C-alpha positions, -999 to +999 in steps of 0.1 A: -770-640-560-746-656-537-713-640-541-685-660-526-656-640-513-623-647-529-593-652-507-567-627-516-536-643-530-505-637-510-471-647-523-452-669-499-416-681-504-412-719-505-393-737-478-355-738-478-355-774-491-376-764-521-355-733-529-322-753-527-336-782-548-349-757-573-315-741-576-299-775-581-324-784-608-317-750-626-280-758-626-286-792-640-307-778-668-280-752-676-254-780-677-271-792-709-264-759-727-233-765-750-201-750-736-212-747-700-196-780-688-162-795-691-148-831-694-115-844-683-097-878-680-086-893-647-055-914-640-073-946-652-084-930-685-120-926-674-138-895-688-153-874-661-175-842-661-203-832-686-240-826-681-259-839-650-291-859-651-324-861-632-311-888-608-282-864-599-308-839-586-316-864-558-281-877-555-267-842-548-282-838-513-270-873-504-235-863-514-240-831-494-245-853-463-213-872-472-192-840-477-205-823-446-207-853-423-184-837-398-205-806-395-237-826-394-224-848-366-213-817-347-248-801-350-266-833-340-244-837-309-249-800-301-286-806-304-284-835-280-262-815-256-288-787-256-316-813-252-301-825-219-299-790-206-334-781-216-348-813-201-332-804-168-347-769-170-313-754-164-316-732-195-349-717-185-337-710-150-303-696-163-319-673-189-345-661-165-317-652-140-298-634-168-329-614-178-335-603-142-298-594-137-296-574-169-329-556-164-326-523-182-292-532-197-303-560-221-292-539-251-255-547-242-261-583-249-261-575-287-226-558-289-211-584-266-225-613-286-216-598-320-181-589-310-173-623-296-187-641-326-169-617-350-136-625-333-144-662-339-153-655-375-122-635-383-098-659-366-111-694-375-143-689-396-169-694-369-203-702-385-219-736-379-208-734-343-234-707-336-264-727-347-271-743-313-271-709-296-300-694-316-328-707-292-308-694-262-301-659-274-336-656-291-352-664-257-331-638-239-337-610-263-374-618-268-378-615-230-361-581-232-387-568-256-368-572-289-380-594-318-366-627-331-349-610-360-328-590-335-313-622-321-308-637-356-290-607-369-268-604-338-256-640-342-256-642-380-240-608-387-217-612-357-200-643-370-207-634-407-190-600-406-161-616-388-158-640-418-161-611-442-132-593-425-112-625-421-077-619-408-064-654-400-095-675-410-078-706-424-108-716-445-104-683-465-070-667-460-048-698-456-064-718-483-063-689-508-027-681-500-016-717-503-035-722-536-021-691-553+014-705-556+031-671-551+065-672-534+065-656-499+028-651-499+015-662-465-017-659-445-002-629-427+006-609-458-017-578-458-030-587-423-028-551-409-052-537-435-075-567-431-075-562-393-084-525-398-112-535-422-125-561-397-127-535-369-146-510-391-170-535-405-177-551-371-184-516-356-208-508-384-226-541-380-230-537-343-243-502-347-270-512-372-283-542-351-284-521-319-303-494-339-327-519-352-332-535-318-340-502-301-363-493-330-385-524-328-386-524-290-398-488-291-423-494-320-430-531-322-451-526-354-419-518-373-408-554-370-414-575-401-425-603-376-450-582-357-480-600-371-466-633-358-456-619-324-478-644-305-464-674-324-428-665-316-435-658-279-452-692-276-422-708-295-393-691-278-404-671-248-394-681-213-423-694-193-437-672-165-433-699-138-395-702-140-378-731-123-356-724-093-320-714-101-305-738-076-270-751-071-273-780-096-286-757-123-259-732-116-233-759-121-250-771-153-250-735-167-214-730-157-204-762-177-227-750-206-209-716-209-174-731-203-180-757-230-185-730-257-155-710-244-134-742-246-147-748-281-134-714-293-102-720-274-097-754-291-100-739-326-074-711-324-041-721-339-020-713-308+012-727-323+009-702-352+011-675-325+043-689-311+026-709-283+037-745-288+024-756-254-006-775-266+013-794-293+039-804-268+012-814-243-005-836-269+027-854-277+033-859-240-001-874-234+002-897-265+035-911-252+030-914-215-008-913-208-024-935-235-052-944-211-064-907-213-062-903-251-043-915-280-059-906-313-065-869-310-049-837-323-036-807-303-058-780-291-059-753-317-060-779-345-092-796-335-118-804-361-156-808-358-152-844-348-130-836-317-154-808-307-184-832-311-167-857-288-160-830-263-197-819-263-208-855-260-186-858-228-200-825-215-236-838-220-228-869-199-212-847-171-243-824-171-267-854-169-247-869-140-251-836-120-289-843-119-290-879-129-325-893-138-315-926-153-298-938-185-331-941-204-340-904-196-305-893-207-307-912-240-343-900-247-334-863-239-303-865-261-322-880-291-350-855-286-325-826-288-309-840-319-343-845-336-352-809-330-322-797-350-323-824-377-339-799-402-308-778-400-287-808-410-309-814-440-306-778-451-268-780-449-268-812-470-291-797-497-270-766-499-238-786-502-253-807-529-252-777-552-214-776-550-214-813-558-232-807-592-210-777-600-178-796-594-187-829-611-201-813-642-169-792-646-191-761-646-171-747-616-137-747-633-152-738-667-168-707-653-138-695-634-112-701-661-134-684-687-137-653-666-102-651-651-081-644-682-100-612-694-095-594-661-057-597-664-058-567-688-071-543-661-051-520-639-046-525-602-078-509-589-099-520-619-087-555-614-097-556-577-131-541-584-139-566-612-125-594-591-147-584-562-179-585-583-167-617-600-164-633-565-199-620-556-215-636-586-197-669-584-202-672-547-239-677-553-232-711-569-200-719-549-208-708-514-180-729-498-151-705-491-124-732-490-137-750-521-140-718-540-105-706-530-089-740-540-106-737-574-100-701-582-067-690-568-044-714-587-056-694-617-064-659-604-034-657-580-008-656-608-031-633-628-033-608-600+005-608-594+012-603-631-010-572-631+009-557-601+034-573-577+016-579-544-019-576-558-027-613-550-029-604-513-055-577-520-073-602-543-076-626-513-091-597-493-116-591-521-125-628-521-130-628-483-153-597-485-174-610-514-177-647-503-186-636-468-213-612-480-229-638-502-229-663-474-250-639-455-277-635-481-277-663-506-303-691-504-274-715-512-257-706-479-261-735-455-254-713-425-280-687-434-307-712-443-300-732-411-303-701-390-337-692-406-349-727-402-341-730-365-355-695-358-386-701-380-381-669-400-389-666-437-361-655-461-382-626-471-386-613-436-349-616-430-341-596-461-367-570-454-350-562-420-314-566-430-310-551-465-298-517-453-269-533-434-261-556-464-260-526-488-239-507-463-214-536-460-211-539-498-204-501-501-180-502-472-160-532-486-157-515-520-143-484-504-119-504-482-107-524-513-101-491-531-080-478-503-062-511-500-050-509-536-031-477-526-012-494-498+022-510-504+021-548-502+048-567-521+065-600-525+086-616-553+069-614-587+062-645-609+060-648-646+030-633-664-001-655-664+003-663-701+037-678-693+027-699-664+014-735-665-023-737-663-027-754-629-060-770-637-050-780-672-078-760-688-079-753-725 
């Protein structure tokens, strides 16, 4: 009897696109359950909101493209910028030189990268800006004997922990403070404890990733990616026959590094730190040197569009250093952008979930329904419930600024009616919770983009990082508990029941 061997079934997670589309479909199905959506009337008397349809499932990613067009343009330009550098072999030569120089000290790359990215996260919400750096840092750490997950965790948790412990991050702290409507509540209220929390969380994150890196280098079999070692080495490893690190390539790598330093520099709100130089300089150029620039904002107030234009200029300068013709430049730029297009698609699909939540009214319905009951809790109880409330809702509303704009007009006055000054601690709880979920949720555009570009499955990422994630959750709960004991106050407002419902929810 001929017995055919059966292939053992092995569960495999679907791609990021399928996961995100599945979540969107689930939300659409839920929207048809009575009481889960909400309708309202606009200024023209048109009724909005209500359940979503099948066509909306496919419309959502398209709206995601529209809503995140600035981020997508930035990523495509970054891909083109990187494509030029790769085509000129400056990156291979530069990374090879770095590996040689840091022989025996490669482990220090991890704390340096994580600290710098964490500074970016806590000050201005650094996230999407790191995407183009994954291939670079993966190659360096892979050559040093670490695995791809080491590089991914160093980048993702570096910037991610910075966002969790946001001190001045305008997309979290400023938006939440402005939306709360509490007199004298500003983005600097409670900043000292937020800064202490950021330092502690960053130190813990760096310690874990360094421990993991040393562990997998010493015992490669402990890496969740060990069975795919050859694949990753072929995909990201530096070639043995490295190109010469000559004068042109040195100049290209210098511009490469200075470009990213300048990007961070351009996003820090210098005028908020009492340094008005860049605002004054912009006004001076606009008035007296229109041939240089006219339609641009001051450094420190740049958006993704200005940064994209800057990297486009940098790509041209780099190409001119070792010019091989206009056609070669265009083809290299397009090739680099194409390599990173999948990341843009992931961001659009993830953003589409928020489109469904907002336009069905599920977002405001969910938040308003859960906000009022927590007003009956004490100070510490309120913060803990708010923290877990933020954790749950962040799965379906991953956008920090969109979430803050929706929830804090309601929850800000609620918190301040429980205890004067509690809104500031509630903002900290929001920063902690939303930042954590954006590190682990399949609806997080940054996470899914990182996994897509590094070719790592969601399951492998979670298998390696779950101890750190659990540690961060426990640490943030402890920090929030301590924070409720600290004196933070500002003028009180009327109890929530006496305020006007800012979203006109019934």
